[in-house]
C-alpha angles and dihedrals in degrees: 000000000000124000096256093053090047092052093048091049091048092049091049091050093049092049090048092050091049091050089049092051091048093047093047091051091050095047095046096040091239119142110250095202112177094329096106090055092045089049090054089054103040104020120203092013088062091054090051091048091051092053100039103036110091113192092195095063114099117245117256 
């Protein structure tokens, strides 16, 4: 796979993940916050952060 194809595939995946996070937040009534933007930047780690980060938990 050449570099250009890799970058296009990565961009498409990140955009798809961000759309998924936005749609999930809309359907469930959950606030998306900045997670769609973070997902665009860091991809699958942004999706994981959206699902596992709970803003209501007190800080340790």
